[in-house]
C-alpha positions in Angstrom: 105.6 139.8 91.3 104.5 136.4 89.8 105.9 133.5 91.5 105.6 129.7 91.0 105.7 128.0 94.2 107.0 124.4 94.6 104.3 122.7 97.1 105.6 119.5 98.8 102.6 118.7 100.2 99.3 121.0 101.4 100.4 121.6 105.0 104.0 122.7 104.1 102.9 125.0 101.8 100.4 127.1 104.0 103.2 129.4 105.8 104.9 130.0 102.5 102.0 131.0 100.1 100.7 133.2 103.2 104.0 134.9 103.2 104.0 135.0 99.4 100.7 136.8 99.3 101.6 138.6 102.1 104.5 140.4 100.3 102.1 141.2 97.6 103.1 138.3 95.1 101.1 136.8 93.0 101.4 133.2 93.6 100.5 129.7 91.5 101.7 126.6 92.9 102.8 123.4 91.4 103.0 119.7 92.8 105.9 117.9 91.5 107.4 115.2 93.8 108.6 111.9 92.1 110.3 111.1 95.3 107.1 109.9 97.1 107.2 106.4 98.3 104.6 104.0 98.4 102.3 105.1 95.6 99.2 105.3 98.3 101.3 108.0 100.0 102.1 109.9 96.7 98.0 109.8 96.3 97.4 110.7 99.8 99.8 113.9 99.5 98.5 114.6 96.1 94.8 114.5 97.2 95.7 116.8 100.4 97.6 119.2 98.2 94.7 119.8 95.7 92.0 119.9 98.8 94.1 122.4 100.5 94.6 124.7 97.1 90.9 124.6 96.6 90.5 125.8 100.2 93.2 128.8 99.9 92.0 129.5 96.2 95.3 128.6 94.9 95.5 127.9 91.1 97.8 124.4 91.4 99.8 122.6 88.4 99.5 118.9 89.0 102.2 116.5 88.1 100.5 113.1 89.0 102.8 110.9 87.3 104.5 108.5 89.6 108.0 109.2 89.2 109.8 106.4 91.6 111.7 105.0 88.5 113.1 108.4 87.6 113.9 109.1 91.1 115.5 106.0 92.0 117.8 106.1 88.9 118.9 109.3 89.7 119.9 108.5 93.4 120.9 104.9 93.1 124.7 105.7 93.2 124.4 108.1 96.1 121.8 106.4 98.5 123.1 108.2 101.6 122.1 111.9 102.8 123.0 114.7 101.9 123.8 113.2 98.2 120.5 111.4 97.8 118.6 114.6 99.1 120.7 117.2 96.7 119.4 114.7 93.8 115.9 114.9 94.9 115.8 118.6 95.6 117.8 119.2 92.2 115.0 117.4 90.2 112.0 118.9 91.8 113.3 122.6 91.8 114.8 122.1 88.2 111.2 121.1 87.0 109.7 124.0 88.7 112.1 126.3 87.2 111.7 125.3 83.9 107.8 125.2 84.1 108.3 129.2 85.9 110.3 130.0 82.6 108.1 128.5 80.0 104.9 130.0 82.1 106.5 133.6 82.1 106.8 133.8 85.9 109.2 136.1 87.3 110.5 133.8 90.4 110.2 130.1 91.9 110.3 129.4 95.5 109.8 126.0 97.4 107.7 125.1 100.6 110.4 122.6 101.6 112.1 126.0 103.0 109.6 125.9 105.7 110.7 122.5 107.1 113.0 122.4 110.2 114.3 118.8 109.0 114.9 119.6 105.7 118.8 120.6 104.7 117.8 124.2 104.4 121.3 125.7 102.9 121.6 122.7 100.5 117.9 123.6 99.4 118.8 127.4 98.8 122.5 126.3 97.1 120.5 124.3 94.5 117.7 126.6 93.9 120.4 129.2 93.2 122.2 127.2 90.8 119.1 126.3 89.0 118.2 129.9 88.8 121.5 130.4 87.0 120.8 127.4 84.6 116.9 128.6 83.6 117.7 132.4 83.7 114.2 132.9 86.5 115.1 134.1 89.2 114.8 132.2 92.9 112.6 133.8 95.3 114.4 132.9 98.7 112.7 133.4 102.1 113.5 131.3 105.4 109.9 130.1 105.8 110.4 128.0 108.9 109.8 131.0 111.1 106.1 130.1 110.2 106.5 126.4 110.4 104.4 126.0 113.8 101.9 127.8 112.6 101.4 126.0 109.5 101.5 122.6 111.5 98.4 124.3 113.6 96.7 125.4 110.7 96.9 122.0 109.0 95.7 120.2 112.1 92.7 122.8 112.2 92.0 122.1 108.5 92.1 118.3 109.3 94.8 117.9 106.5 96.8 114.8 106.1 100.3 115.2 107.9 103.2 113.0 106.5 105.1 111.4 109.0 108.5 111.3 107.0 109.9 113.0 104.3 108.6 111.2 101.5 111.1 109.1 99.7 111.8 105.0 100.3 115.0 105.9 102.1 113.7 108.7 104.3 110.9 106.2 105.2 113.3 103.4 106.1 115.6 105.8 108.0 112.4 106.8 110.3 111.0 103.3 111.0 114.0 101.1 110.7 115.7 102.4 113.8 113.1 100.9 116.0 112.6 97.8 113.9 116.1 97.0 113.8 115.7 96.4 117.8 112.6 94.7 117.4 113.7 92.4 114.7 116.8 91.4 116.8 114.1 89.5 119.2 112.5 87.8 116.5 
């Protein structure tokens, strides 16, 4: 089967690509992540995905447009989890499914499904909705089984590993908890 794999970043795509190839699928990747903030983080993840894809001989479609404004516009009414995450998943999965449709792919999948920190069932639900909308099958697999292996391989390859999901709000969630206590003493 010809599969288009959404690549949220190089490290997270390691195991999904390995699994898809071992299952006999012909895989192409696509980097489309308008949620990532700040721009330096976006550029670093983009460069890491390109570096990794070259190393594993993965053809990678690249969308290097920094889409923060589009992302913010979508989530501005629903800034709390899980609603903002649903918007984020939907925009990325819809983009990938549409590329799969126009490119003649049989199915699409996403490396988001490797992370134990993502909302797995919500991703699956949205991907299935998008599959129905576009007429392109969603190839589901619970890649979390290979998350640790992907982490180890990314370290061996010395790939940049991001410290938060990607959006400005997840960055705030990660860092503000400690900063709030710190700032209380200023």
